[in-house]
N, CA, C and O atoms as a GROMACS GRO file, in nm:
protein
  604
    1MET      N    1  13.244   9.958  11.058
    1MET     CA    2  13.267  10.100  11.070
    1MET      C    3  13.132  10.170  11.079
    1MET      O    4  13.037  10.134  11.009
    2ILE      N    5  13.124  10.271  11.163
    2ILE     CA    6  13.003  10.352  11.179
    2ILE      C    7  13.032  10.491  11.124
    2ILE      O    8  13.133  10.552  11.158
    3THR      N    9  12.943  10.540  11.039
    3THR     CA   10  12.954  10.675  10.986
    3THR      C   11  12.836  10.755  11.039
    3THR      O   12  12.722  10.711  11.031
    4ILE      N   13  12.864  10.874  11.093
    4ILE     CA   14  12.760  10.958  11.151
    4ILE      C   15  12.766  11.094  11.084
    4ILE      O   16  12.872  11.154  11.070
    5SER      N   17  12.649  11.142  11.045
    5SER     CA   18  12.638  11.277  10.991
    5SER      C   19  12.522  11.346  11.061
    5SER      O   20  12.407  11.304  11.049
    6LEU      N   21  12.553  11.451  11.133
    6LEU     CA   22  12.448  11.525  11.201
    6LEU      C   23  12.420  11.657  11.131
    6LEU      O   24  12.348  11.742  11.182
    7ARG      N   25  12.479  11.673  11.011
    7ARG     CA   26  12.450  11.793  10.933
    7ARG      C   27  12.307  11.788  10.885
    7ARG      O   28  12.258  11.681  10.846
    8PRO      N   29  12.239  11.899  10.888
    8PRO     CA   30  12.099  11.899  10.844
    8PRO      C   31  12.085  11.856  10.699
    8PRO      O   32  12.154  11.906  10.610
    9VAL      N   33  11.996  11.763  10.678
    9VAL     CA   34  11.959  11.719  10.544
    9VAL      C   35  11.807  11.732  10.541
    9VAL      O   36  11.738  11.666  10.619
   10GLY      N   37  11.755  11.814  10.454
   10GLY     CA   38  11.611  11.835  10.454
   10GLY      C   39  11.572  11.915  10.576
   10GLY      O   40  11.616  12.028  10.594
   11ARG      N   41  11.488  11.857  10.660
   11ARG     CA   42  11.442  11.924  10.780
   11ARG      C   43  11.519  11.873  10.902
   11ARG      O   44  11.462  11.812  10.991
   12ASN      N   45  11.649  11.899  10.905
   12ASN     CA   46  11.734  11.862  11.018
   12ASN      C   47  11.740  11.711  11.042
   12ASN      O   48  11.716  11.665  11.154
   13TRP      N   49  11.773  11.636  10.940
   13TRP     CA   50  11.787  11.491  10.953
   13TRP      C   51  11.932  11.457  10.983
   13TRP      O   52  12.024  11.512  10.921
   14GLY      N   53  11.953  11.367  11.077
   14GLY     CA   54  12.084  11.310  11.102
   14GLY      C   55  12.090  11.175  11.032
   14GLY      O   56  11.987  11.118  10.999
   15THR      N   57  12.211  11.125  11.010
   15THR     CA   58  12.228  10.997  10.941
   15THR      C   59  12.335  10.915  11.011
   15THR      O   60  12.440  10.966  11.050
   16ILE      N   61  12.307  10.787  11.026
   16ILE     CA   62  12.405  10.690  11.076
   16ILE      C   63  12.405  10.575  10.976
   16ILE      O   64  12.299  10.524  10.940
   17SER      N   65  12.524  10.534  10.931
   17SER     CA   66  12.533  10.416  10.846
   17SER      C   67  12.638  10.323  10.906
   17SER      O   68  12.737  10.367  10.964
   18PHE      N   69  12.614  10.194  10.888
   18PHE     CA   70  12.706  10.095  10.945
   18PHE      C   71  12.702   9.968  10.862
   18PHE      O   72  12.602   9.936  10.798
   19ALA      N   73  12.814   9.895  10.866
   19ALA     CA   74  12.822   9.766  10.797
   19ALA      C   75  12.727   9.670  10.866
   19ALA      O   76  12.707   9.677  10.987
   20SER      N   77  12.668   9.579  10.789
   20SER     CA   78  12.571   9.484  10.843
   20SER      C   79  12.632   9.402  10.955
   20SER      O   80  12.728   9.327  10.935
   21THR      N   81  12.575   9.417  11.072
   21THR     CA   82  12.621   9.347  11.191
   21THR      C   83  12.506   9.337  11.289
   21THR      O   84  12.409   9.412  11.279
   22LEU      N   85  12.516   9.246  11.384
   22LEU     CA   86  12.417   9.238  11.490
   22LEU      C   87  12.469   9.303  11.619
   22LEU      O   88  12.400   9.301  11.721
   23TYR      N   89  12.588   9.360  11.613
   23TYR     CA   90  12.641   9.434  11.728
   23TYR      C   91  12.584   9.575  11.720
   23TYR      O   92  12.645   9.665  11.661
   24LEU      N   93  12.468   9.594  11.779
   24LEU     CA   94  12.391   9.715  11.760
   24LEU      C   95  12.390   9.810  11.880
   24LEU      O   96  12.332   9.918  11.870
   25CYS      N   97  12.451   9.772  11.992
   25CYS     CA   98  12.446   9.857  12.111
   25CYS      C   99  12.493  10.001  12.086
   25CYS      O  100  12.423  10.094  12.126
   26PRO      N  101  12.608  10.022  12.021
   26PRO     CA  102  12.650  10.161  12.000
   26PRO      C  103  12.557  10.237  11.906
   26PRO      O  104  12.537  10.358  11.921
   27ILE      N  105  12.500  10.168  11.809
   27ILE     CA  106  12.407  10.231  11.715
   27ILE      C  107  12.281  10.274  11.790
   27ILE      O  108  12.235  10.387  11.775
   28LEU      N  109  12.227  10.184  11.869
   28LEU     CA  110  12.106  10.214  11.946
   28LEU      C  111  12.130  10.327  12.044
   28LEU      O  112  12.045  10.415  12.061
   29ASP      N  113  12.247  10.326  12.109
   29ASP     CA  114  12.280  10.434  12.203
   29ASP      C  115  12.280  10.569  12.132
   29ASP      O  116  12.228  10.668  12.186
   30LEU      N  117  12.337  10.575  12.013
   30LEU     CA  118  12.340  10.700  11.937
   30LEU      C  119  12.199  10.743  11.895
   30LEU      O  120  12.166  10.861  11.902
   31LEU      N  121  12.118  10.648  11.851
   31LEU     CA  122  11.984  10.680  11.804
   31LEU      C  123  11.890  10.725  11.917
   31LEU      O  124  11.792  10.795  11.893
   32LEU      N  125  11.921  10.684  12.039
   32LEU     CA  126  11.832  10.715  12.151
   32LEU      C  127  11.883  10.830  12.239
   32LEU      O  128  11.824  10.859  12.343
   33THR      N  129  11.990  10.893  12.198
   33THR     CA  130  12.052  10.999  12.279
   33THR      C  131  11.955  11.108  12.319
   33THR      O  132  11.954  11.150  12.435
   34GLU      N  133  11.874  11.155  12.229
   34GLU     CA  134  11.784  11.268  12.255
   34GLU      C  135  11.642  11.226  12.295
   34GLU      O  136  11.554  11.310  12.309
   35ILE      N  137  11.620  11.096  12.315
   35ILE     CA  138  11.487  11.045  12.346
   35ILE      C  139  11.461  11.054  12.496
   35ILE      O  140  11.550  11.021  12.575
   36PRO      N  141  11.341  11.097  12.537
   36PRO     CA  142  11.309  11.101  12.680
   36PRO      C  143  11.324  10.962  12.744
   36PRO      O  144  11.287  10.861  12.684
   37LEU      N  145  11.378  10.959  12.864
   37LEU     CA  146  11.408  10.832  12.932
   37LEU      C  147  11.286  10.742  12.946
   37LEU      O  148  11.299  10.620  12.938
   38LYS      N  149  11.169  10.799  12.968
   38LYS     CA  150  11.052  10.715  12.996
   38LYS      C  151  11.008  10.631  12.875
   38LYS      O  152  10.934  10.534  12.893
   39ILE      N  153  11.051  10.667  12.754
   39ILE     CA  154  11.014  10.585  12.637
   39ILE      C  155  11.135  10.520  12.570
   39ILE      O  156  11.120  10.455  12.466
   40GLN      N  157  11.253  10.537  12.628
   40GLN     CA  158  11.373  10.480  12.566
   40GLN      C  159  11.370  10.328  12.559
   40GLN      O  160  11.414  10.270  12.460
   41GLY      N  161  11.320  10.263  12.663
   41GLY     CA  162  11.320  10.117  12.667
   41GLY      C  163  11.240  10.055  12.553
   41GLY      O  164  11.290   9.967  12.482
   42GLU      N  165  11.116  10.101  12.535
   42GLU     CA  166  11.034  10.043  12.429
   42GLU      C  167  11.088  10.080  12.291
   42GLU      O  168  11.083   9.998  12.199
   43LEU      N  169  11.140  10.202  12.276
   43LEU     CA  170  11.195  10.240  12.146
   43LEU      C  171  11.322  10.163  12.115
   43LEU      O  172  11.349  10.131  11.999
   44ARG      N  173  11.402  10.132  12.217
   44ARG     CA  174  11.522  10.050  12.197
   44ARG      C  175  11.483   9.914  12.142
   44ARG      O  176  11.545   9.863  12.048
   45LEU      N  177  11.380   9.855  12.199
   45LEU     CA  178  11.333   9.724  12.152
   45LEU      C  179  11.287   9.733  12.007
   45LEU      O  180  11.324   9.650  11.924
   46GLY      N  181  11.205   9.834  11.975
   46GLY     CA  182  11.155   9.848  11.839
   46GLY      C  183  11.264   9.876  11.738
   46GLY      O  184  11.266   9.815  11.631
   47LEU      N  185  11.354   9.967  11.771
   47LEU     CA  186  11.463   9.999  11.678
   47LEU      C  187  11.557   9.880  11.661
   47LEU      O  188  11.608   9.856  11.551
   48GLN      N  189  11.581   9.805  11.768
   48GLN     CA  190  11.665   9.686  11.757
   48GLN      C  191  11.602   9.586  11.661
   48GLN      O  192  11.672   9.529  11.577
   49GLU      N  193  11.473   9.563  11.673
   49GLU     CA  194  11.404   9.473  11.580
   49GLU      C  195  11.421   9.519  11.436
   49GLU      O  196  11.452   9.439  11.348
   50ALA      N  197  11.401   9.649  11.412
   50ALA     CA  198  11.410   9.702  11.277
   50ALA      C  199  11.552   9.691  11.222
   50ALA      O  200  11.571   9.655  11.106
   51LEU      N  201  11.653   9.720  11.305
   51LEU     CA  202  11.792   9.713  11.260
   51LEU      C  203  11.836   9.569  11.237
   51LEU      O  204  11.909   9.542  11.142
   52VAL      N  205  11.793   9.477  11.323
   52VAL     CA  206  11.825   9.335  11.302
   52VAL      C  207  11.764   9.288  11.170
   52VAL      O  208  11.830   9.219  11.092
   53ASN      N  209  11.638   9.326  11.144
   53ASN     CA  210  11.575   9.287  11.018
   53ASN      C  211  11.653   9.338  10.898
   53ASN      O  212  11.673   9.265  10.802
   54ALA      N  213  11.698   9.464  10.904
   54ALA     CA  214  11.772   9.522  10.792
   54ALA      C  215  11.906   9.451  10.771
   54ALA      O  216  11.942   9.416  10.658
   55ALA      N  217  11.980   9.430  10.879
   55ALA     CA  218  12.112   9.369  10.868
   55ALA      C  219  12.105   9.219  10.836
   55ALA      O  220  12.178   9.169  10.751
   56LYS      N  221  12.018   9.149  10.906
   56LYS     CA  222  12.012   9.003  10.894
   56LYS      C  223  11.930   8.957  10.774
   56LYS      O  224  11.978   8.880  10.691
   57HIS      N  225  11.807   9.004  10.764
   57HIS     CA  226  11.719   8.958  10.657
   57HIS      C  227  11.741   9.035  10.527
   57HIS      O  228  11.738   8.978  10.419
   58GLY      N  229  11.762   9.167  10.539
   58GLY     CA  230  11.784   9.247  10.418
   58GLY      C  231  11.922   9.225  10.358
   58GLY      O  232  11.934   9.184  10.243
   59ASN      N  233  12.024   9.252  10.437
   59ASN     CA  234  12.162   9.245  10.387
   59ASN      C  235  12.229   9.111  10.408
   59ASN      O  236  12.345   9.094  10.370
   60LYS      N  237  12.160   9.016  10.466
   60LYS     CA  238  12.213   8.880  10.489
   60LYS      C  239  12.345   8.882  10.566
   60LYS      O  240  12.430   8.796  10.545
   61LEU      N  241  12.361   8.980  10.654
   61LEU     CA  242  12.482   8.998  10.735
   61LEU      C  243  12.609   9.009  10.650
   61LEU      O  244  12.718   8.974  10.695
   62ASP      N  245  12.594   9.056  10.529
   62ASP     CA  246  12.707   9.078  10.439
   62ASP      C  247  12.778   9.206  10.483
   62ASP      O  248  12.720   9.314  10.470
   63PRO      N  249  12.902   9.197  10.534
   63PRO     CA  250  12.970   9.316  10.584
   63PRO      C  251  13.005   9.419  10.477
   63PRO      O  252  13.042   9.532  10.509
   64SER      N  253  12.993   9.381  10.351
   64SER     CA  254  13.017   9.479  10.245
   64SER      C  255  12.893   9.565  10.217
   64SER      O  256  12.900   9.664  10.144
   65LYS      N  257  12.780   9.526  10.275
   65LYS     CA  258  12.657   9.603  10.259
   65LYS      C  259  12.632   9.686  10.385
   65LYS      O  260  12.670   9.646  10.495
   66THR      N  261  12.567   9.801  10.367
   66THR     CA  262  12.543   9.889  10.482
   66THR      C  263  12.394   9.904  10.510
   66THR      O  264  12.309   9.885  10.423
   67VAL      N  265  12.368   9.940  10.635
   67VAL     CA  266  12.236   9.981  10.680
   67VAL      C  267  12.247  10.131  10.705
   67VAL      O  268  12.342  10.176  10.769
   68VAL      N  269  12.152  10.207  10.656
   68VAL     CA  270  12.152  10.352  10.674
   68VAL      C  271  12.028  10.390  10.753
   68VAL      O  272  11.917  10.346  10.722
   69VAL      N  273  12.049  10.471  10.857
   69VAL     CA  274  11.937  10.519  10.938
   69VAL      C  275  11.938  10.670  10.936
   69VAL      O  276  12.035  10.734  10.975
   70ARG      N  277  11.828  10.728  10.888
   70ARG     CA  278  11.808  10.873  10.897
   70ARG      C  279  11.710  10.896  11.010
   70ARG      O  280  11.616  10.818  11.028
   71PHE      N  281  11.730  11.003  11.088
   71PHE     CA  282  11.645  11.025  11.205
   71PHE      C  283  11.625  11.174  11.226
   71PHE      O  284  11.710  11.257  11.194
   72SER      N  285  11.508  11.206  11.284
   72SER     CA  286  11.476  11.346  11.307
   72SER      C  287  11.360  11.359  11.405
   72SER      O  288  11.283  11.265  11.426
   73LEU      N  289  11.349  11.476  11.464
   73LEU     CA  290  11.233  11.514  11.545
   73LEU      C  291  11.163  11.625  11.468
   73LEU      O  292  11.219  11.732  11.447
   74ILE      N  293  11.040  11.598  11.426
   74ILE     CA  294  10.962  11.694  11.348
   74ILE      C  295  10.824  11.708  11.412
   74ILE      O  296  10.748  11.611  11.419
   75ASP      N  297  10.793  11.827  11.460
   75ASP     CA  298  10.660  11.855  11.515
   75ASP      C  299  10.613  11.749  11.616
   75ASP      O  300  10.508  11.689  11.597
   76ASN      N  301  10.690  11.727  11.721
   76ASN     CA  302  10.657  11.630  11.827
   76ASN      C  303  10.650  11.485  11.778
   76ASN      O  304  10.584  11.402  11.841
   77GLN      N  305  10.715  11.455  11.670
   77GLN     CA  306  10.723  11.318  11.620
   77GLN      C  307  10.869  11.281  11.596
   77GLN      O  308  10.942  11.353  11.528
   78TYR      N  309  10.908  11.168  11.653
   78TYR     CA  310  11.041  11.112  11.624
   78TYR      C  311  11.026  11.023  11.501
   78TYR      O  312  10.936  10.939  11.495
   79TRP      N  313  11.115  11.042  11.403
   79TRP     CA  314  11.114  10.964  11.280
   79TRP      C  315  11.246  10.892  11.261
   79TRP      O  316  11.352  10.947  11.288
   80TRP      N  317  11.239  10.768  11.214
   80TRP     CA  318  11.355  10.690  11.175
   80TRP      C  319  11.325  10.628  11.039
   80TRP      O  320  11.218  10.570  11.020
   81ILE      N  321  11.417  10.642  10.946
   81ILE     CA  322  11.404  10.579  10.815
   81ILE      C  323  11.524  10.486  10.800
   81ILE      O  324  11.638  10.531  10.795
   82ILE      N  325  11.496  10.358  10.794
   82ILE     CA  326  11.600  10.254  10.794
   82ILE      C  327  11.602  10.189  10.656
   82ILE      O  328  11.501  10.135  10.610
   83SER      N  329  11.719  10.193  10.591
   83SER     CA  330  11.734  10.137  10.456
   83SER      C  331  11.841  10.029  10.456
   83SER      O  332  11.943  10.040  10.524
   84ASP      N  333  11.815   9.924  10.379
   84ASP     CA  334  11.918   9.821  10.360
   84ASP      C  335  11.943   9.803  10.212
   84ASP      O  336  11.874   9.863  10.130
   85GLN      N  337  12.041   9.722  10.177
   85GLN     CA  338  12.078   9.698  10.038
   85GLN      C  339  12.038   9.559   9.991
   85GLN      O  340  12.097   9.503   9.899
   86GLY      N  341  11.937   9.505  10.056
   86GLY     CA  342  11.890   9.371  10.021
   86GLY      C  343  11.797   9.371   9.901
   86GLY      O  344  11.778   9.473   9.833
   87ARG      N  345  11.738   9.254   9.875
   87ARG     CA  346  11.648   9.237   9.761
   87ARG      C  347  11.508   9.286   9.791
   87ARG      O  348  11.427   9.300   9.700
   88GLY      N  349  11.477   9.313   9.917
   88GLY     CA  350  11.345   9.360   9.954
   88GLY      C  351  11.249   9.246   9.981
   88GLY      O  352  11.283   9.129   9.963
   89PHE      N  353  11.128   9.282  10.023
   89PHE     CA  354  11.024   9.184  10.049
   89PHE      C  355  10.889   9.255  10.045
   89PHE      O  356  10.882   9.378  10.038
   90SER      N  357  10.784   9.177  10.048
   90SER     CA  358  10.649   9.233  10.050
   90SER      C  359  10.590   9.213  10.189
   90SER      O  360  10.548   9.102  10.222
   91PRO      N  361  10.587   9.317  10.271
   91PRO     CA  362  10.530   9.302  10.405
   91PRO      C  363  10.381   9.272  10.396
   91PRO      O  364  10.307   9.340  10.324
   92SER      N  365  10.338   9.170  10.469
   92SER     CA  366  10.197   9.133  10.465
   92SER      C  367  10.142   9.110  10.605
   92SER      O  368  10.036   9.048  10.621
   93CYS      N  369  10.212   9.158  10.705
   93CYS     CA  370  10.171   9.134  10.843
   93CYS      C  371  10.070   9.239  10.888
   93CYS      O  372  10.095   9.359  10.877
   94VAL      N  373   9.959   9.192  10.939
   94VAL     CA  374   9.865   9.279  11.007
   94VAL      C  375   9.851   9.220  11.146
   94VAL      O  376   9.795   9.111  11.162
   95CYS      N  377   9.900   9.288  11.245
   95CYS     CA  378   9.904   9.234  11.380
   95CYS      C  379   9.794   9.293  11.466
   95CYS      O  380   9.791   9.413  11.493
   96ASP      N  381   9.703   9.207  11.507
   96ASP     CA  382   9.596   9.249  11.598
   96ASP      C  383   9.617   9.189  11.736
   96ASP      O  384   9.538   9.215  11.827
   97THR      N  385   9.722   9.110  11.752
   97THR     CA  386   9.743   9.044  11.880
   97THR      C  387   9.835   9.124  11.969
   97THR      O  388   9.917   9.203  11.921
   98ASP      N  389   9.822   9.102  12.097
   98ASP     CA  390   9.908   9.164  12.196
   98ASP      C  391  10.040   9.087  12.195
   98ASP      O  392  10.039   8.965  12.209
   99PRO      N  393  10.155   9.156  12.178
   99PRO     CA  394  10.282   9.083  12.172
   99PRO      C  395  10.311   9.004  12.299
   99PRO      O  396  10.388   8.908  12.295
  100ALA      N  397  10.252   9.042  12.411
  100ALA     CA  398  10.273   8.967  12.535
  100ALA      C  399  10.208   8.829  12.525
  100ALA      O  400  10.250   8.736  12.594
  101ASP      N  401  10.105   8.815  12.441
  101ASP     CA  402  10.036   8.687  12.424
  101ASP      C  403  10.096   8.602  12.314
  101ASP      O  404  10.057   8.487  12.294
  102TYR      N  405  10.194   8.659  12.241
  102TYR     CA  406  10.248   8.590  12.125
  102TYR      C  407  10.343   8.480  12.165
  102TYR      O  408  10.442   8.504  12.234
  103LEU      N  409  10.314   8.360  12.121
  103LEU     CA  410  10.406   8.247  12.134
  103LEU      C  411  10.415   8.182  11.998
  103LEU      O  412  10.314   8.135  11.946
  104PRO      N  413  10.534   8.178  11.938
  104PRO     CA  414  10.545   8.119  11.805
  104PRO      C  415  10.504   7.972  11.808
  104PRO      O  416  10.540   7.900  11.900
  105PRO      N  417  10.428   7.926  11.707
  105PRO     CA  418  10.382   7.788  11.706
  105PRO      C  419  10.493   7.687  11.681
  105PRO      O  420  10.476   7.568  11.709
  106ASP      N  421  10.606   7.732  11.628
  106ASP     CA  422  10.718   7.642  11.603
  106ASP      C  423  10.848   7.716  11.631
  106ASP      O  424  10.847   7.819  11.698
  107GLU      N  425  10.957   7.665  11.580
  107GLU     CA  426  11.087   7.727  11.602
  107GLU      C  427  11.101   7.861  11.530
  107GLU      O  428  11.187   7.942  11.566
  108SER      N  429  11.019   7.884  11.429
  108SER     CA  430  11.027   8.007  11.350
  108SER      C  431  10.975   8.126  11.427
  108SER      O  432  10.877   8.114  11.502
  109GLU      N  433  11.039   8.240  11.411
  109GLU     CA  434  10.992   8.363  11.474
  109GLU      C  435  10.948   8.462  11.367
  109GLU      O  436  10.944   8.583  11.393
  110ASN      N  437  10.915   8.413  11.247
  110ASN     CA  438  10.871   8.502  11.140
  110ASN      C  439  10.747   8.578  11.183
  110ASN      O  440  10.650   8.520  11.231
  111GLY      N  441  10.751   8.709  11.166
  111GLY     CA  442  10.637   8.792  11.199
  111GLY      C  443  10.643   8.854  11.337
  111GLY      O  444  10.576   8.955  11.360
  112ARG      N  445  10.719   8.798  11.428
  112ARG     CA  446  10.727   8.852  11.564
  112ARG      C  447  10.778   8.995  11.563
  112ARG      O  448  10.723   9.081  11.632
  113GLY      N  449  10.884   9.024  11.485
  113GLY     CA  450  10.941   9.158  11.479
  113GLY      C  451  10.843   9.260  11.424
  113GLY      O  452  10.835   9.373  11.474
  114MET      N  453  10.767   9.220  11.322
  114MET     CA  454  10.670   9.314  11.266
  114MET      C  455  10.559   9.345  11.365
  114MET      O  456  10.513   9.459  11.374
  115CYS      N  457  10.516   9.245  11.439
  115CYS     CA  458  10.413   9.269  11.541
  115CYS      C  459  10.466   9.366  11.647
  115CYS      O  460  10.393   9.454  11.692
  116ILE      N  461  10.590   9.349  11.687
  116ILE     CA  462  10.650   9.439  11.786
  116ILE      C  463  10.656   9.582  11.730
  116ILE      O  464  10.622   9.677  11.801
  117LEU      N  465  10.697   9.597  11.605
  117LEU     CA  466  10.704   9.730  11.545
  117LEU      C  467  10.568   9.798  11.546
  117LEU      O  468  10.557   9.917  11.579
  118HIS      N  469  10.464   9.725  11.510
  118HIS     CA  470  10.329   9.784  11.506
  118HIS      C  471  10.276   9.817  11.645
  118HIS      O  472  10.192   9.906  11.659
  119GLN      N  473  10.324   9.748  11.746
  119GLN     CA  474  10.281   9.778  11.882
  119GLN      C  475  10.353   9.899  11.940
  119GLN      O  476  10.294   9.974  12.018
  120ILE      N  477  10.478   9.920  11.904
  120ILE     CA  478  10.561  10.026  11.963
  120ILE      C  479  10.545  10.158  11.890
  120ILE      O  480  10.534  10.263  11.954
  121PHE      N  481  10.545  10.155  11.758
  121PHE     CA  482  10.546  10.279  11.680
  121PHE      C  483  10.406  10.317  11.635
  121PHE      O  484  10.320  10.231  11.614
  122ASP      N  485  10.384  10.447  11.619
  122ASP     CA  486  10.254  10.498  11.576
  122ASP      C  487  10.236  10.483  11.424
  122ASP      O  488  10.124  10.470  11.376
  123GLN      N  489  10.346  10.485  11.351
  123GLN     CA  490  10.341  10.464  11.206
  123GLN      C  491  10.454  10.369  11.167
  123GLN      O  492  10.568  10.385  11.210
  124VAL      N  493  10.420  10.269  11.087
  124VAL     CA  494  10.515  10.171  11.035
  124VAL      C  495  10.485  10.156  10.886
  124VAL      O  496  10.379  10.105  10.849
  125GLU      N  497  10.578  10.199  10.801
  125GLU     CA  498  10.554  10.196  10.656
  125GLU      C  499  10.680  10.149  10.585
  125GLU      O  500  10.791  10.186  10.622
  126TRP      N  501  10.661  10.066  10.481
  126TRP     CA  502  10.771  10.022  10.396
  126TRP      C  503  10.756  10.086  10.259
  126TRP      O  504  10.645  10.119  10.216
  127ASN      N  505  10.870  10.103  10.190
  127ASN     CA  506  10.861  10.147  10.051
  127ASN      C  507  10.814  10.029   9.966
  127ASN      O  508  10.798   9.918  10.017
  128ARG      N  509  10.791  10.053   9.838
  128ARG     CA  510  10.734   9.950   9.749
  128ARG      C  511  10.823   9.827   9.734
  128ARG      O  512  10.773   9.716   9.718
  129THR      N  513  10.955   9.848   9.740
  129THR     CA  514  11.046   9.735   9.721
  129THR      C  515  11.078   9.662   9.851
  129THR      O  516  11.139   9.555   9.849
  130GLY      N  517  11.038   9.718   9.965
  130GLY     CA  518  11.063   9.651  10.093
  130GLY      C  519  11.206   9.666  10.141
  130GLY      O  520  11.253   9.584  10.220
  131THR      N  521  11.276   9.770  10.095
  131THR     CA  522  11.414   9.792  10.139
  131THR      C  523  11.427   9.913  10.230
  131THR      O  524  11.537   9.944  10.278
  132GLU      N  525  11.317   9.982  10.254
  132GLU     CA  526  11.321  10.100  10.340
  132GLU      C  527  11.200  10.099  10.432
  132GLU      O  528  11.086  10.082  10.388
  133LEU      N  529  11.226  10.119  10.560
  133LEU     CA  530  11.123  10.117  10.664
  133LEU      C  531  11.117  10.255  10.728
  133LEU      O  532  11.219  10.311  10.767
  134ARG      N  533  10.997  10.310  10.739
  134ARG     CA  534  10.976  10.439  10.806
  134ARG      C  535  10.900  10.415  10.934
  134ARG      O  536  10.793  10.354  10.935
  135LEU      N  537  10.959  10.463  11.044
  135LEU     CA  538  10.898  10.447  11.176
  135LEU      C  539  10.875  10.584  11.238
  135LEU      O  540  10.958  10.674  11.224
  136CYS      N  541  10.761  10.600  11.305
  136CYS     CA  542  10.730  10.726  11.370
  136CYS      C  543  10.675  10.700  11.510
  136CYS      O  544  10.593  10.610  11.530
  137LYS      N  545  10.720  10.778  11.604
  137LYS     CA  546  10.667  10.774  11.741
  137LYS      C  547  10.623  10.915  11.777
  137LYS      O  548  10.703  11.009  11.777
  138GLN      N  549  10.495  10.930  11.806
  138GLN     CA  550  10.437  11.059  11.843
  138GLN      C  551  10.464  11.083  11.991
  138GLN      O  552  10.437  10.998  12.075
  139LEU      N  553  10.517  11.201  12.022
  139LEU     CA  554  10.535  11.238  12.162
  139LEU      C  555  10.404  11.288  12.218
  139LEU      O  556  10.321  11.343  12.146
  140GLU      N  557  10.387  11.269  12.347
  140GLU     CA  558  10.268  11.322  12.412
  140GLU      C  559  10.275  11.474  12.404
  140GLU      O  560  10.377  11.534  12.438
  141SER      N  561  10.167  11.534  12.359
  141SER     CA  562  10.166  11.680  12.356
  141SER      C  563  10.124  11.731  12.493
  141SER      O  564  10.034  11.677  12.556
  142LYS      N  565  10.189  11.834  12.536
  142LYS     CA  566  10.159  11.891  12.666
  142LYS      C  567  10.033  11.975  12.653
  142LYS      O  568  10.019  12.057  12.563
  143HIS      N  569   9.942  11.951  12.746
  143HIS     CA  570   9.819  12.028  12.745
  143HIS      C  571   9.845  12.168  12.797
  143HIS      O  572   9.909  12.186  12.901
  144ARG      N  573   9.797  12.263  12.725
  144ARG     CA  574   9.816  12.402  12.765
  144ARG      C  575   9.696  12.447  12.847
  144ARG      O  576   9.582  12.414  12.817
  145ILE      N  577   9.725  12.522  12.949
  145ILE     CA  578   9.620  12.580  13.030
  145ILE      C  579   9.583  12.713  12.966
  145ILE      O  580   9.669  12.799  12.948
  146PRO      N  581   9.456  12.731  12.932
  146PRO     CA  582   9.420  12.856  12.867
  146PRO      C  583   9.441  12.974  12.962
  146PRO      O  584   9.417  12.965  13.082
  147LEU      N  585   9.485  13.082  12.904
  147LEU     CA  586   9.504  13.202  12.984
  147LEU      C  587   9.368  13.260  13.020
  147LEU      O  588   9.279  13.272  12.936
  148LEU      N  589   9.354  13.295  13.144
  148LEU     CA  590   9.229  13.355  13.189
  148LEU      C  591   9.239  13.505  13.176
  148LEU      O  592   9.340  13.565  13.212
  149SER      N  593   9.136  13.564  13.124
  149SER     CA  594   9.138  13.709  13.112
  149SER      C  595   9.082  13.768  13.240
  149SER      O  596   8.985  13.717  13.297
  150ARG      N  597   9.142  13.872  13.283
  150ARG     CA  598   9.096  13.940  13.404
  150ARG      C  599   9.002  14.053  13.366
  150ARG      O  600   9.030  14.131  13.275
  151SER      N  601   8.892  14.060  13.435
  151SER     CA  602   8.797  14.166  13.407
  151SER      C  603   8.822  14.287  13.490
  151SER      O  604   8.750  14.386  13.478
   0.00000   0.00000   0.00000
């Protein structure tokens, strides 16, 4: 079940919560509704990684647990706060590599998602317990042409 609340919370935050699942297409579609088309593709990839991590690694795909996503546009920044009901973890990934060059050395893909998040989003932060992820994407600010004064 998907629960959506678009009532302002704080500074106009919307909320989507859903039972832990990997069927994320409708969730991603809702989260990207107001996003400019030219950046939707990369943000879809990043948000999908974050939601998969919350549902699969955080909640262990337990359908009785939910993933909650709060989202907002504040001062030319898109924000997503993704929370799960898992035990948490200690993020220790510092990614300096280009994700296009990344090839996992074995069958494990540990760390790939975090590298993708750091490449796509301008800010990637976890809470102390590792159960809440904050993502921010800065929009390009439009350059203003200064008004010329007429003499």
